[in-house]
C-alpha positions in Angstrom: -0.1 0.0 0.3 0.9 3.1 -1.0 1.8 6.4 1.4 -0.2 9.5 1.4 2.8 11.2 0.1 3.6 8.6 -2.6 0.0 8.9 -3.9 0.0 12.6 -3.6 3.6 13.1 -5.6 2.0 10.6 -8.4 -0.9 12.7 -8.7 1.2 15.7 -9.1 3.8 14.2 -11.5 0.9 12.9 -13.9 -0.4 16.8 -13.3 2.5 18.4 -14.5 3.1 16.3 -17.6 -0.6 16.4 -18.8 -0.2 20.4 -18.4 3.2 20.0 -20.6 1.6 17.7 -23.2 -1.4 20.1 -23.5 1.1 23.4 -23.9 3.2 21.4 -26.1 0.1 20.3 -28.4 -1.4 24.3 -28.4 2.0 25.5 -29.3 2.0 23.3 -31.7 -1.6 24.3 -33.1 -0.4 28.0 -32.9 3.0 27.5 -34.8 1.2 25.8 -37.9 0.7 28.9 -39.8 1.3 29.5 -43.9 4.7 31.7 -43.7 5.2 32.9 -47.2 8.1 35.6 -48.0 7.7 39.3 -49.7 9.8 40.7 -51.3 10.2 44.7 -50.2 11.8 47.5 -52.1 13.2 49.7 -49.7 15.6 52.7 -49.3 18.7 51.3 -47.5 18.4 54.2 -44.5 15.0 52.7 -43.6 15.9 49.2 -43.9 19.1 49.9 -41.5 16.9 52.0 -39.3 14.3 49.1 -38.7 16.9 46.5 -38.2 18.4 48.6 -35.4 15.0 49.2 -34.4 14.1 45.2 -34.2 17.3 44.1 -32.4 16.6 46.8 -30.1 13.4 45.7 -28.8 14.4 42.1 -29.6 11.8 41.4 -32.3 12.7 39.9 -36.1 11.6 42.5 -38.8 9.3 39.9 -40.4 7.3 40.3 -37.2 7.4 43.9 -37.0 6.3 44.3 -40.3 3.8 41.7 -39.9 1.9 43.3 -37.0 2.0 46.8 -38.5 0.0 45.2 -41.1 -2.2 43.6 -39.3 -2.7 46.8 -37.2 -3.9 48.5 -40.4 -6.9 46.1 -40.7 -7.6 46.8 -37.3 -7.6 50.3 -37.7 -10.0 50.3 -40.6 -12.3 47.9 -38.3 -12.7 51.0 -36.3 -13.2 53.4 -38.3 -17.1 54.9 -36.8 -19.5 55.6 -39.3 -20.8 59.4 -38.7 -24.8 59.5 -38.6 -26.0 62.1 -41.4 -26.7 65.1 -38.8 -23.3 64.6 -37.4 -21.6 65.0 -40.8 -23.4 68.2 -41.5 -22.7 69.7 -38.4 -18.6 68.7 -39.1 -16.3 72.3 -39.5 -19.5 74.1 -38.5 -17.3 75.2 -35.2 -14.6 76.9 -35.7 -12.0 77.1 -32.7 -8.9 79.2 -32.0 -5.9 77.3 -32.7 -4.6 77.3 -28.8 -8.0 76.1 -27.7 -7.8 73.2 -25.1 -11.1 71.1 -25.0 -9.4 69.3 -21.8 -8.9 72.6 -20.1 -12.5 73.9 -20.9 -14.0 70.8 -19.9 -12.3 70.7 -16.6 -13.3 74.4 -16.0 -16.8 73.8 -16.9 -17.0 70.5 -14.7 -15.4 72.3 -12.2 -18.1 75.4 -12.3 -20.7 72.7 -12.4 -19.9 70.8 -9.2 -18.1 73.3 -7.1 -21.4 74.9 -6.0 
């Protein structure tokens, strides 16, 4: 008959092994993507700068380019569609170049709640 510690150690070992195997399987699944080469023509200064940036940040140049291209797609999805009424109002108010809406909003909130 096995001791309680022996049974607990066996359970722990099995659990650790299963966790490792599940992690290994999911990692294998995530890395099964089709990788296709792409040739870009860029200015040499841009290439050197990009390589230096990649090295400083511990990333590959391919990963940086891929993330940037993915972000373009996400940005296009985020575009809000304005209602026609709002579109008509665009440009109807002219503000000075030094207008700080945050400062103005803070002032309005302070006035509203300070009294």
